[in-house]
Backbone as JSON Lines, residues from 0, in Angstrom:
{"i":0,"aa":"M","n":[86.57,139.17,63.16],"ca":[85.92,138.39,62.11],"c":[84.58,137.92,62.66]}
{"i":1,"aa":"D","n":[83.58,137.99,61.83],"ca":[82.28,137.53,62.31],"c":[82.3,136.0,62.45]}
{"i":2,"aa":"R","n":[81.43,135.51,63.3],"ca":[81.41,134.08,63.64],"c":[81.14,133.21,62.41]}
{"i":3,"aa":"R","n":[80.26,133.66,61.51],"ca":[79.97,132.85,60.31],"c":[81.2,132.66,59.45]}
{"i":4,"aa":"R","n":[81.97,133.71,59.3],"ca":[83.19,133.61,58.48],"c":[84.22,132.71,59.17]}
{"i":5,"aa":"A","n":[84.37,132.86,60.48],"ca":[85.3,132.0,61.22],"c":[84.89,130.54,61.11]}
{"i":6,"aa":"D","n":[83.6,130.28,61.23],"ca":[83.11,128.9,61.1],"c":[83.35,128.36,59.7]}
{"i":7,"aa":"R","n":[83.19,129.2,58.7],"ca":[83.44,128.78,57.32],"c":[84.91,128.4,57.14]}
{"i":8,"aa":"Y","n":[85.8,129.22,57.67],"ca":[87.23,128.88,57.6],"c":[87.51,127.55,58.31]}
{"i":9,"aa":"D","n":[86.88,127.33,59.45],"ca":[87.08,126.06,60.17],"c":[86.65,124.88,59.32]}
{"i":10,"aa":"R","n":[85.49,124.99,58.69],"ca":[85.0,123.9,57.84],"c":[85.91,123.69,56.63]}
{"i":11,"aa":"I","n":[86.38,124.78,56.04],"ca":[87.29,124.7,54.89],"c":[88.58,124.0,55.31]}
{"i":12,"aa":"Y","n":[89.12,124.38,56.45],"ca":[90.36,123.75,56.92],"c":[90.16,122.24,57.08]}
{"i":13,"aa":"E","n":[89.08,121.85,57.71],"ca":[88.85,120.41,57.92],"c":[88.67,119.68,56.6]}
{"i":14,"aa":"Q","n":[87.96,120.29,55.66],"ca":[87.8,119.67,54.34],"c":[89.15,119.54,53.65]}
{"i":15,"aa":"L","n":[89.95,120.59,53.68],"ca":[91.26,120.55,53.03],"c":[92.19,119.56,53.71]}
{"i":16,"aa":"R","n":[92.14,119.5,55.02],"ca":[92.98,118.54,55.75],"c":[92.66,117.13,55.29]}
{"i":17,"aa":"G","n":[91.38,116.83,55.16],"ca":[90.97,115.5,54.71],"c":[91.4,115.21,53.28]}
{"i":18,"aa":"L","n":[91.42,116.23,52.44],"ca":[91.81,116.04,51.04],"c":[93.32,115.97,50.84]}
{"i":19,"aa":"I","n":[94.05,116.74,51.64],"ca":[95.5,116.86,51.4],"c":[96.31,115.85,52.19]}
{"i":20,"aa":"E","n":[96.03,115.69,53.47],"ca":[96.84,114.77,54.29],"c":[96.66,113.34,53.79]}
{"i":21,"aa":"G","n":[97.72,112.8,53.26],"ca":[97.67,111.43,52.76],"c":[96.96,111.27,51.42]}
{"i":22,"aa":"G","n":[96.48,112.37,50.85],"ca":[95.75,112.28,49.6],"c":[96.4,113.0,48.43]}
{"i":23,"aa":"S","n":[97.07,114.1,48.72],"ca":[97.7,114.86,47.64],"c":[99.05,114.25,47.3]}
{"i":24,"aa":"P","n":[99.29,113.96,46.03],"ca":[100.54,113.33,45.64],"c":[101.72,114.29,45.5]}
{"i":25,"aa":"S","n":[101.43,115.6,45.49],"ca":[102.51,116.56,45.25],"c":[102.12,117.93,45.77]}
{"i":26,"aa":"L","n":[103.11,118.81,45.84],"ca":[102.88,120.19,46.24],"c":[101.89,120.87,45.29]}
{"i":27,"aa":"V","n":[102.06,120.69,44.0],"ca":[101.18,121.33,43.03],"c":[99.74,120.86,43.21]}
{"i":28,"aa":"A","n":[99.56,119.57,43.43],"ca":[98.21,119.04,43.65],"c":[97.59,119.63,44.91]}
{"i":29,"aa":"A","n":[98.38,119.74,45.97],"ca":[97.87,120.31,47.22],"c":[97.52,121.79,47.04]}
{"i":30,"aa":"M","n":[98.38,122.53,46.34],"ca":[98.09,123.95,46.08],"c":[96.83,124.11,45.25]}
{"i":31,"aa":"A","n":[96.69,123.29,44.22],"ca":[95.5,123.35,43.37],"c":[94.25,123.05,44.16]}
{"i":32,"aa":"T","n":[94.33,122.11,45.08],"ca":[93.18,121.75,45.91],"c":[92.82,122.89,46.85]}
{"i":33,"aa":"I","n":[93.82,123.52,47.45],"ca":[93.56,124.67,48.32],"c":[92.86,125.77,47.53]}
{"i":34,"aa":"C","n":[93.35,126.07,46.34],"ca":[92.74,127.11,45.51],"c":[91.3,126.77,45.17]}
{"i":35,"aa":"A","n":[91.06,125.55,44.75],"ca":[89.72,125.15,44.34],"c":[88.72,125.25,45.49]}
{"i":36,"aa":"V","n":[89.11,124.76,46.65],"ca":[88.18,124.78,47.79],"c":[87.95,126.21,48.29]}
{"i":37,"aa":"L","n":[89.02,126.97,48.48],"ca":[88.83,128.36,48.94],"c":[87.98,129.15,47.95]}
{"i":38,"aa":"H","n":[88.26,128.99,46.68],"ca":[87.53,129.76,45.67],"c":[86.04,129.38,45.63]}
{"i":39,"aa":"A","n":[85.76,128.11,45.79],"ca":[84.37,127.65,45.75],"c":[83.61,127.99,47.03]}
{"i":40,"aa":"K","n":[84.29,127.95,48.16],"ca":[83.61,128.1,49.45],"c":[83.58,129.53,49.99]}
{"i":41,"aa":"M","n":[84.38,130.41,49.43],"ca":[84.39,131.81,49.87],"c":[83.85,132.65,48.72]}
{"i":42,"aa":"P","n":[82.56,132.93,48.73],"ca":[81.91,133.54,47.56],"c":[82.44,134.91,47.17]}
{"i":43,"aa":"H","n":[83.14,135.6,48.06],"ca":[83.68,136.92,47.71],"c":[85.02,136.83,46.98]}
{"i":44,"aa":"H","n":[85.6,135.64,46.87],"ca":[86.87,135.51,46.16],"c":[86.63,135.59,44.65]}
{"i":45,"aa":"S","n":[87.29,136.52,43.99],"ca":[87.2,136.59,42.53],"c":[88.43,135.93,41.88]}
{"i":46,"aa":"W","n":[89.51,135.82,42.64],"ca":[90.73,135.15,42.17],"c":[91.42,134.57,43.39]}
{"i":47,"aa":"T","n":[91.8,133.31,43.3],"ca":[92.44,132.62,44.41],"c":[93.58,131.8,43.83]}
{"i":48,"aa":"G","n":[94.82,132.11,44.22],"ca":[95.9,131.34,43.64],"c":[97.24,131.55,44.31]}
{"i":49,"aa":"F","n":[98.21,130.84,43.79],"ca":[99.58,130.9,44.3],"c":[100.48,131.51,43.24]}
{"i":50,"aa":"Y","n":[101.43,132.31,43.74],"ca":[102.56,132.74,42.94],"c":[103.78,132.08,43.56]}
{"i":51,"aa":"L","n":[104.63,131.51,42.72],"ca":[105.8,130.76,43.17],"c":[107.05,131.63,43.05]}
{"i":52,"aa":"A","n":[107.87,131.6,44.09],"ca":[109.11,132.37,44.08],"c":[110.08,131.79,43.05]}
{"i":53,"aa":"S","n":[110.8,132.67,42.4],"ca":[111.79,132.23,41.42],"c":[113.11,132.96,41.69]}
{"i":54,"aa":"D","n":[114.15,132.49,41.07],"ca":[115.44,133.18,41.19],"c":[115.28,134.6,40.65]}
{"i":55,"aa":"G","n":[115.92,135.52,41.28],"ca":[115.86,136.9,40.81],"c":[114.77,137.71,41.48]}
{"i":56,"aa":"G","n":[113.99,137.12,42.35],"ca":[113.0,137.88,43.11],"c":[111.63,138.01,42.48]}
{"i":57,"aa":"A","n":[111.45,137.54,41.27],"ca":[110.13,137.6,40.64],"c":[109.26,136.46,41.17]}
{"i":58,"aa":"L","n":[107.97,136.6,40.97],"ca":[107.01,135.55,41.3],"c":[106.34,135.08,40.02]}
{"i":59,"aa":"H","n":[106.21,133.76,39.87],"ca":[105.58,133.17,38.68],"c":[104.28,132.51,39.09]}
{"i":60,"aa":"V","n":[103.26,132.68,38.26],"ca":[101.94,132.14,38.6],"c":[102.0,130.62,38.74]}
{"i":61,"aa":"G","n":[101.29,130.14,39.73],"ca":[101.15,128.7,39.97],"c":[99.68,128.32,39.88]}
{"i":62,"aa":"P","n":[99.26,127.3,40.6],"ca":[97.86,126.89,40.57],"c":[96.94,128.03,41.0]}
{"i":63,"aa":"Y","n":[95.82,128.19,40.29],"ca":[94.86,129.23,40.67],"c":[93.48,128.93,40.13]}
{"i":64,"aa":"Q","n":[92.52,129.71,40.63],"ca":[91.14,129.7,40.17],"c":[90.76,131.15,39.89]}
{"i":65,"aa":"G","n":[90.1,131.39,38.77],"ca":[89.67,132.74,38.44],"c":[90.09,133.12,37.03]}
{"i":66,"aa":"A","n":[89.99,134.42,36.75],"ca":[90.34,134.94,35.44],"c":[91.84,134.75,35.17]}
{"i":67,"aa":"V","n":[92.21,134.88,33.91],"ca":[93.6,134.75,33.52],"c":[94.45,135.7,34.37]}
{"i":68,"aa":"A","n":[95.58,135.2,34.85],"ca":[96.42,135.94,35.78],"c":[97.66,136.49,35.1]}
{"i":69,"aa":"C","n":[98.3,137.42,35.77],"ca":[99.65,137.84,35.36],"c":[100.55,136.62,35.52]}
{"i":70,"aa":"Q","n":[101.34,136.33,34.53],"ca":[102.21,135.17,34.61],"c":[103.46,135.43,35.44]}
{"i":71,"aa":"V","n":[103.93,136.66,35.41],"ca":[105.12,137.03,36.18],"c":[104.85,138.35,36.9]}
{"i":72,"aa":"L","n":[105.19,138.37,38.2],"ca":[105.09,139.61,38.98],"c":[106.51,140.03,39.33]}
{"i":73,"aa":"A","n":[106.86,141.24,38.95],"ca":[108.19,141.78,39.26],"c":[108.05,143.29,39.4]}
{"i":74,"aa":"G","n":[108.79,143.85,40.33],"ca":[108.85,145.31,40.43],"c":[107.72,145.97,41.17]}
{"i":75,"aa":"G","n":[107.05,145.29,42.05],"ca":[106.01,145.94,42.84],"c":[104.83,145.02,43.08]}
{"i":76,"aa":"G","n":[103.79,145.58,43.64],"ca":[102.57,144.83,43.86],"c":[102.43,144.24,45.25]}
{"i":77,"aa":"V","n":[101.24,143.79,45.54],"ca":[100.89,143.26,46.85],"c":[101.65,141.96,47.15]}
{"i":78,"aa":"C","n":[101.69,141.06,46.19],"ca":[102.36,139.77,46.41],"c":[103.85,139.95,46.66]}
{"i":79,"aa":"L","n":[104.49,140.8,45.89],"ca":[105.92,141.04,46.09],"c":[106.18,141.71,47.44]}
{"i":80,"aa":"R","n":[105.28,142.59,47.85],"ca":[105.43,143.21,49.18],"c":[105.35,142.13,50.26]}
{"i":81,"aa":"A","n":[104.37,141.21,50.14],"ca":[104.25,140.12,51.11],"c":[105.51,139.26,51.12]}
{"i":82,"aa":"A","n":[106.05,138.99,49.96],"ca":[107.27,138.18,49.88],"c":[108.47,138.92,50.47]}
{"i":83,"aa":"E","n":[108.63,140.18,50.12],"ca":[109.76,140.96,50.61],"c":[109.72,141.15,52.12]}
{"i":84,"aa":"E","n":[108.52,141.4,52.66],"ca":[108.38,141.67,54.09],"c":[108.13,140.4,54.9]}
{"i":85,"aa":"R","n":[107.95,139.27,54.19],"ca":[107.72,137.97,54.84],"c":[106.56,138.03,55.82]}
{"i":86,"aa":"R","n":[105.48,138.69,55.39],"ca":[104.29,138.8,56.23],"c":[103.08,138.99,55.33]}
{"i":87,"aa":"A","n":[101.92,138.7,55.9],"ca":[100.68,138.9,55.14],"c":[100.45,140.38,54.9]}
{"i":88,"aa":"V","n":[99.91,140.68,53.74],"ca":[99.57,142.06,53.39],"c":[98.08,142.09,53.03]}
{"i":89,"aa":"V","n":[97.34,142.92,53.75],"ca":[95.9,143.07,53.54],"c":[95.67,144.44,52.92]}
{"i":90,"aa":"V","n":[94.99,144.46,51.78],"ca":[94.76,145.71,51.06],"c":[93.25,145.9,50.87]}
{"i":91,"aa":"P","n":[92.64,146.79,51.64],"ca":[91.2,147.01,51.53],"c":[90.78,147.67,50.21]}
{"i":92,"aa":"D","n":[91.7,148.48,49.63],"ca":[91.41,149.2,48.39],"c":[92.68,149.18,47.53]}
{"i":93,"aa":"V","n":[92.68,148.33,46.5],"ca":[93.9,148.19,45.69],"c":[94.26,149.48,44.96]}
{"i":94,"aa":"D","n":[93.3,150.34,44.69],"ca":[93.6,151.6,44.01],"c":[94.44,152.53,44.88]}
{"i":95,"aa":"A","n":[94.41,152.32,46.19],"ca":[95.18,153.16,47.11],"c":[96.53,152.54,47.45]}
{"i":96,"aa":"F","n":[96.84,151.36,46.87],"ca":[98.09,150.68,47.18],"c":[99.16,151.11,46.16]}
{"i":97,"aa":"P","n":[100.23,151.77,46.63],"ca":[101.28,152.21,45.69],"c":[101.92,151.02,44.97]}
{"i":98,"aa":"G","n":[101.97,151.09,43.66],"ca":[102.61,150.04,42.87],"c":[101.75,148.82,42.64]}
{"i":99,"aa":"H","n":[100.44,148.92,42.91],"ca":[99.56,147.77,42.69],"c":[99.65,147.31,41.24]}
{"i":100,"aa":"I","n":[99.72,146.01,41.05],"ca":[99.73,145.41,39.72],"c":[98.32,144.9,39.44]}
{"i":101,"aa":"A","n":[97.66,145.49,38.47],"ca":[96.27,145.14,38.18],"c":[96.21,144.05,37.12]}
{"i":102,"aa":"C","n":[96.32,142.8,37.57],"ca":[96.19,141.68,36.63],"c":[94.75,141.6,36.13]}
{"i":103,"aa":"D","n":[93.81,141.91,37.01],"ca":[92.39,141.94,36.66],"c":[91.85,143.28,37.15]}
{"i":104,"aa":"P","n":[91.46,144.16,36.24],"ca":[91.01,145.5,36.66],"c":[89.75,145.47,37.52]}
{"i":105,"aa":"R","n":[89.07,144.34,37.58],"ca":[87.87,144.25,38.44],"c":[88.22,144.05,39.9]}
{"i":106,"aa":"S","n":[89.47,143.71,40.2],"ca":[89.89,143.51,41.58],"c":[89.83,144.82,42.35]}
{"i":107,"aa":"K","n":[89.24,144.77,43.54],"ca":[89.12,145.98,44.38],"c":[89.79,145.83,45.73]}
{"i":108,"aa":"S","n":[89.95,144.6,46.22],"ca":[90.67,144.36,47.47],"c":[91.45,143.06,47.34]}
{"i":109,"aa":"E","n":[92.46,142.9,48.23],"ca":[93.38,141.78,48.05],"c":[94.03,141.42,49.38]}
{"i":110,"aa":"I","n":[94.38,140.15,49.5],"ca":[95.18,139.68,50.63],"c":[96.25,138.75,50.04]}
{"i":111,"aa":"A","n":[97.47,138.89,50.53],"ca":[98.57,138.04,50.08],"c":[99.29,137.51,51.32]}
{"i":112,"aa":"V","n":[99.48,136.18,51.36],"ca":[100.1,135.53,52.52],"c":[101.27,134.69,52.03]}
{"i":113,"aa":"P","n":[102.48,135.0,52.51],"ca":[103.64,134.23,52.04],"c":[103.69,132.83,52.65]}
{"i":114,"aa":"V","n":[104.23,131.9,51.87],"ca":[104.54,130.56,52.35],"c":[106.04,130.56,52.57]}
{"i":115,"aa":"I","n":[106.45,130.41,53.83],"ca":[107.86,130.52,54.2],"c":[108.36,129.18,54.71]}
{"i":116,"aa":"K","n":[109.44,128.7,54.11],"ca":[110.07,127.45,54.54],"c":[111.55,127.71,54.75]}
{"i":117,"aa":"E","n":[112.03,127.36,55.95],"ca":[113.43,127.54,56.31],"c":[113.9,128.97,56.04]}
{"i":118,"aa":"G","n":[113.07,129.93,56.4],"ca":[113.41,131.33,56.27],"c":[113.27,131.93,54.89]}
{"i":119,"aa":"E","n":[112.91,131.12,53.91],"ca":[112.79,131.61,52.52],"c":[111.33,131.57,52.08]}
{"i":120,"aa":"V","n":[110.92,132.6,51.37],"ca":[109.58,132.61,50.78],"c":[109.61,131.72,49.55]}
{"i":121,"aa":"V","n":[108.75,130.7,49.54],"ca":[108.69,129.79,48.4],"c":[107.48,130.05,47.52]}
{"i":122,"aa":"A","n":[106.47,130.72,48.09],"ca":[105.26,131.01,47.34],"c":[104.48,132.08,48.09]}
{"i":123,"aa":"V","n":[103.48,132.61,47.43],"ca":[102.56,133.56,48.05],"c":[101.15,133.15,47.65]}
{"i":124,"aa":"L","n":[100.28,132.98,48.65],"ca":[98.85,132.79,48.38],"c":[98.26,134.18,48.17]}
{"i":125,"aa":"D","n":[97.62,134.37,47.04],"ca":[97.05,135.67,46.66],"c":[95.56,135.49,46.46]}
{"i":126,"aa":"I","n":[94.77,136.35,47.09],"ca":[93.31,136.28,46.93],"c":[92.8,137.68,46.65]}
{"i":127,"aa":"D","n":[91.99,137.8,45.6],"ca":[91.38,139.07,45.22],"c":[89.87,138.99,45.4]}
{"i":128,"aa":"A","n":[89.27,140.16,45.58],"ca":[87.81,140.28,45.61],"c":[87.4,141.45,44.72]}
{"i":129,"aa":"A","n":[86.22,141.36,44.16],"ca":[85.71,142.41,43.28],"c":[85.08,143.57,44.05]}
{"i":130,"aa":"E","n":[85.07,143.46,45.37],"ca":[84.55,144.54,46.22],"c":[85.65,145.01,47.15]}
{"i":131,"aa":"S","n":[85.61,146.26,47.55],"ca":[86.55,146.8,48.52],"c":[86.27,146.22,49.9]}
{"i":132,"aa":"D","n":[87.27,146.26,50.75],"ca":[87.13,145.89,52.17],"c":[86.63,144.47,52.4]}
{"i":133,"aa":"R","n":[87.07,143.52,51.6],"ca":[86.62,142.13,51.78],"c":[87.56,141.3,52.65]}
{"i":134,"aa":"F","n":[88.73,141.84,52.99],"ca":[89.69,141.11,53.81],"c":[90.16,141.99,54.95]}
{"i":135,"aa":"T","n":[90.47,141.34,56.08],"ca":[91.03,142.05,57.23],"c":[92.16,141.2,57.8]}
{"i":136,"aa":"D","n":[92.83,141.75,58.78],"ca":[93.88,140.99,59.47],"c":[93.3,139.74,60.14]}
{"i":137,"aa":"D","n":[92.01,139.73,60.4],"ca":[91.37,138.55,61.0],"c":[91.4,137.33,60.08]}
{"i":138,"aa":"D","n":[91.53,137.54,58.77],"ca":[91.61,136.42,57.83],"c":[92.96,135.71,57.89]}
{"i":139,"aa":"V","n":[93.98,136.42,58.31],"ca":[95.36,135.91,58.22],"c":[95.56,134.61,58.99]}
{"i":140,"aa":"P","n":[95.21,134.51,60.28],"ca":[95.49,133.25,60.99],"c":[94.84,132.02,60.35]}
{"i":141,"aa":"S","n":[93.63,132.17,59.85],"ca":[92.97,131.03,59.2],"c":[93.68,130.63,57.92]}
{"i":142,"aa":"L","n":[94.12,131.6,57.14],"ca":[94.83,131.28,55.91],"c":[96.21,130.68,56.2]}
{"i":143,"aa":"V","n":[96.87,131.17,57.24],"ca":[98.16,130.59,57.63],"c":[97.96,129.14,58.06]}
{"i":144,"aa":"Q","n":[96.91,128.87,58.8],"ca":[96.62,127.49,59.22],"c":[96.43,126.59,57.99]}
{"i":145,"aa":"I","n":[95.69,127.08,57.01],"ca":[95.48,126.32,55.78],"c":[96.81,126.08,55.06]}
{"i":146,"aa":"L","n":[97.64,127.1,55.0],"ca":[98.93,126.97,54.32],"c":[99.86,125.98,55.01]}
{"i":147,"aa":"R","n":[99.69,125.77,56.29],"ca":[100.51,124.78,57.0],"c":[100.25,123.36,56.49]}
{"i":148,"aa":"L","n":[99.14,123.15,55.82],"ca":[98.88,121.84,55.22],"c":[99.91,121.51,54.13]}
{"i":149,"aa":"L","n":[100.62,122.53,53.65],"ca":[101.65,122.33,52.63],"c":[102.99,121.9,53.22]}
{"i":150,"aa":"D","n":[103.16,122.03,54.53],"ca":[104.46,121.74,55.18],"c":[105.07,120.4,54.78]}
{"i":151,"aa":"P","n":[104.32,119.31,54.72],"ca":[104.96,118.01,54.38],"c":[105.57,117.96,52.98]}
{"i":152,"aa":"F","n":[105.24,118.9,52.13],"ca":[105.74,118.88,50.75],"c":[107.07,119.6,50.6]}
{"i":153,"aa":"F","n":[107.57,120.17,51.69],"ca":[108.85,120.89,51.64],"c":[109.9,120.15,52.41]}
């Protein structure tokens, strides 16, 4: 990851920590705040949001920023792969991803990071970009660090 991007993630984390720790009244408020800050501060994000795990293995849309989203994800896609494999999934070209669910046809690359509590996936942070190759494995540790701000809500 280039130094400017790493520095941006560091600043975002500190801003979110200040907003969430002792300030967010609920999980939903904290998730909404994470989405708003990431979406505003990372100019390549075209969609930034959470999908919440539900009974039956589907994911339901939660707080997000961007165009109207798929309300339910079931039967494939990047987010479900991240949830099933319990690991971040980085997709440089969504058109090359088998079973990609195109909620927004303008999306060209995507990263999905599961939120895991007590061994169970409770949500997935999903971020799309309108350009290919906007995410790498280097983004994962910073996003995981940000997601740890949600720990007190579980």
